[in-house]
matplotlib code that plots the C-alpha trace (Angstrom):
import matplotlib.pyplot as plt

x = [-51.6, -50.5, -50.6, -48.1, -48.1, -45.3, -45.6, -43.7, -40.7, -39.3, -36.4, -34.8, -31.5, -28.7, -29.5, -33.3, -35.8, -38.4, -40.9, -42.0, -45.2, -46.2, -49.9, -50.8, -53.9, -55.0, -53.9, -53.6, -50.9, -50.1, -49.0, -46.0, -42.6, -42.1, -38.9, -37.5, -35.0, -33.4, -31.8, -29.6, -28.8, -26.4, -26.4, -28.1, -31.1, -29.9, -31.5, -32.4, -34.5, -37.0, -39.6, -41.2, -44.9, -45.5, -43.1, -41.1, -38.0, -36.2, -32.9, -31.1, -28.3, -25.1, -25.3, -28.6, -28.5, -29.1, -30.6, -33.5, -36.4, -38.8, -42.2, -45.6, -49.2, -51.0, -54.4, -53.7, -51.9, -49.0, -45.3, -43.2, -39.6, -38.5, -35.3, -33.3, -29.9, -30.1, -27.1, -26.7, -25.7, -29.3, -30.6, -32.4, -35.7, -37.1, -39.2, -41.2, -41.6, -43.5, -42.2, -42.5, -38.8, -36.8, -34.3, -32.2, -32.1, -34.6, -35.2, -36.7, -39.6, -42.6, -44.4, -43.1, -44.3, -43.6, -41.1, -40.8, -37.9, -35.9, -33.4, -31.0, -29.2, -25.9]
y = [35.6, 34.4, 36.7, 35.9, 37.5, 36.8, 37.1, 36.1, 38.4, 40.3, 41.1, 38.1, 37.4, 35.2, 31.6, 32.1, 30.6, 32.2, 30.8, 32.6, 31.9, 32.8, 32.6, 32.2, 33.0, 33.2, 30.4, 26.9, 26.7, 23.1, 24.1, 26.0, 25.3, 27.6, 29.3, 31.6, 34.2, 37.0, 40.3, 42.1, 45.9, 46.5, 42.9, 41.0, 38.9, 35.4, 31.9, 30.4, 27.3, 25.8, 23.0, 20.9, 20.9, 17.8, 18.8, 15.7, 17.5, 20.4, 22.2, 24.7, 27.3, 26.1, 29.0, 27.8, 24.0, 22.2, 25.3, 26.2, 24.0, 24.8, 23.1, 23.5, 22.8, 22.5, 22.3, 25.8, 27.2, 28.1, 27.7, 28.0, 28.7, 27.5, 29.3, 27.9, 28.9, 32.3, 34.5, 38.3, 37.2, 36.0, 39.6, 40.5, 41.0, 37.5, 36.9, 34.0, 33.3, 30.9, 29.4, 26.5, 25.3, 23.8, 26.6, 28.8, 32.0, 34.8, 35.2, 31.6, 32.7, 34.4, 35.7, 37.4, 38.5, 41.9, 40.6, 40.5, 41.9, 39.6, 41.2, 39.1, 40.9, 39.7]
z = [-77.1, -73.7, -70.8, -68.0, -64.5, -62.1, -58.3, -55.2, -55.4, -52.5, -50.2, -48.5, -46.6, -47.9, -47.3, -47.4, -49.8, -52.0, -54.4, -57.5, -59.4, -62.9, -63.8, -67.5, -69.3, -72.9, -75.2, -74.0, -71.4, -72.2, -75.7, -74.2, -72.8, -69.9, -68.8, -66.1, -66.9, -64.8, -65.4, -63.0, -63.3, -66.1, -67.3, -70.1, -69.4, -68.6, -68.6, -65.3, -65.9, -68.3, -68.2, -70.9, -71.6, -69.5, -66.7, -67.2, -68.5, -66.8, -67.4, -65.3, -65.6, -63.9, -61.5, -60.0, -60.5, -57.2, -55.5, -57.8, -58.9, -61.7, -61.8, -63.4, -62.5, -65.8, -64.1, -62.6, -65.6, -63.4, -63.4, -60.3, -59.4, -55.9, -55.0, -52.0, -50.5, -52.2, -52.4, -53.3, -56.8, -57.3, -57.0, -60.3, -61.9, -62.6, -65.7, -66.8, -70.5, -72.8, -76.0, -78.4, -78.3, -75.5, -75.6, -73.3, -75.2, -74.7, -78.5, -78.5, -76.2, -77.6, -74.5, -71.4, -68.0, -66.6, -64.1, -60.3, -58.3, -56.1, -53.8, -51.6, -48.9, -47.4]

ax = plt.figure().add_subplot(projection="3d")
ax.plot(x, y, z, "-o")
ax.set_aspect("equal")
plt.show()
């Protein structure tokens, strides 16, 4: 089992920045590819970004590429999502997830955090 706990969400204004953190415990963090997903009210959960075990490979959804950055600190068992130039369309509950495949679909991730709310006002 891997336990994931997100933090760092909150209310920000359009154009502001926010950094989310996801702390992992349990099984070896470096076994897992880490991803961030988000879910807005009434919408399906969607892929935001993912990062390889070493951190050397990252992928982003088109909607966030160039604004968001995913990173990980394997010594701290933590993955981050730096969100810049935020817009109201970024409002959602953000989830981190751990999996064994470099994938962009929720079903490919085995473990999930409880989510953290990000609200961007216009």
